[in-house]
C-alpha positions, 0 to 999 in steps of 0.5 A: 423770527422765533421758530413756532411750536408744532402741532401736538406740542404740550405746554405745562402739561395742560395746553396742547397746540392745535394750530397757528392762528396768527403770527408776528415778528415776536411770536405766534398765536395758537389755537390750543386744547385745554387738557384739564378742561375737556372740550375747552379751546383757548388762544395762546399768545406767545412772546419771545424776548430779544435774546440780545437784551442784557440780563438786566433788561431781560429781567425788566421785560419779564417783570413787566410781562408778569405785572401786565399779565396779572392786570389783564387776568383781572379784567372782566368785560363782555367785549374782551377775551378773558385771560385765564393763565400766563406763564414763561418757558425759557425766553418765551412768555405766554398768555392764555385767553378765551378763543373767540370764534367768528371772523375779524372785521378785516375779513368782512371788509375785504369780502365787501371790497371783492363784491364792490360794496361797502360795509353797512354804516349802521353795522360799523357804528354798532361795532364801534359802540361795542368797541367804545364800551371795551375801551372805556372799561380799559381806560377807566381802570386805575391806572388806565390800560391802553391797547395800542394796536386797534385795527380791523384784524384785532376786532372779531365778530362772534356769530351772535354779533358780539364784538371782541377786542383781541390781541393784547400784544402791545397793551400798556399799563399807563403809569404817569411818569413811568417808562415801561417795557411793553409785553411786545416791543413795537409801535403798532400797525403803521396805518392805525398808529398815531405819531406819538406812538412812533417813539415806542416806549419813549413816546407819550401815549395816552387814551387819545392814542387808542382814539386815533387808532379807532378813527383809522379803523373806522376809516378803513372799514367804511372806505375799503381804503387804507388810511394815510399813515400819520408820518405821511400826513405830517409831511403831506397834510393833504394825503388823507382823502376825506372818507365821503370822497371815497364812499359818499354814503357815509353820513356827514356826522360820521365823517366829522367824527372820524376826522376829529379822531384822526387829528395828528396832535393828541390835543385836537382829538376827543379827550376820551372815548366817551366824548368820541362815542357821543360824537358818533351816535349820541346817547344811543346804546350799543346793539349786538346783532349778527351782521346784516349785509343788506341796508334796510330803509329803516337803517338808511332813515336812521343813518342819514338824517341830514340828507332826508331833511334836504330831500324833504325840503326839495320835495316840499318846494317842488310841490309848492312851486307846482301848486303856485303854477296851477293856481 
């Protein structure tokens, strides 16, 4: 693992390292102060290339980083942090992005688990609607941009309720017929990674790979339980427990959509995020609101139409039976 920067280190005479806010095998993410724009904080994503790479492969990796960083810097969407700068120092490359305040969804899920609760499904669906907006924007770029590392820890919720998809570490510009070296060599986090992504850059990934990760993320958020990883499911198809067996409050519609997204073969998943989003919430627009940990009656009525209809029918039959007896 590369040695991290120290607090107080200044890069390019502009970015002063405050502290580490994330760490992985290929580098760290730092909170930094922008000395040129007083008061602005930013996130520095650090990537250290494998020093054992040949000179030719190192050149390809560096060129790939520059191409993809240039693409990321052109993106402008409310659910994505803005990339404002990128540069290289020796064997390390850096992306400079907006710092996103707030908690990530993994933290919120673990808090709910400690309290023996599940996250409010309405909240999760609202977050997934916002994530859908971001992914549709990325996937409909020309060429499409794949995130390839969607998971609860990479989804941050600002105090206003705005969701941000962060950490572009495994982003890939999907050019048909072209094998690329991604910004960070890797396969994503196993729990959320589809089978086709296990091949690294030699595997064929497309927008349906992000849909799988989105389904796995929803599974985890709504059940407080790790989804069985794709390799385990390939060897043992019954290793994935249906989410409603863990959390019976999940609606039938949501469970069906999650299991559809988690299909092992890409051809059996939704074709695109628009189709997956439609299966989740129909035409309902995404809603930005601060987290609501208490389920209101109105939320439950909106969320569980199947159960409401069943209980309404039972009640009507009961009263019909009682009236027939009284007569």
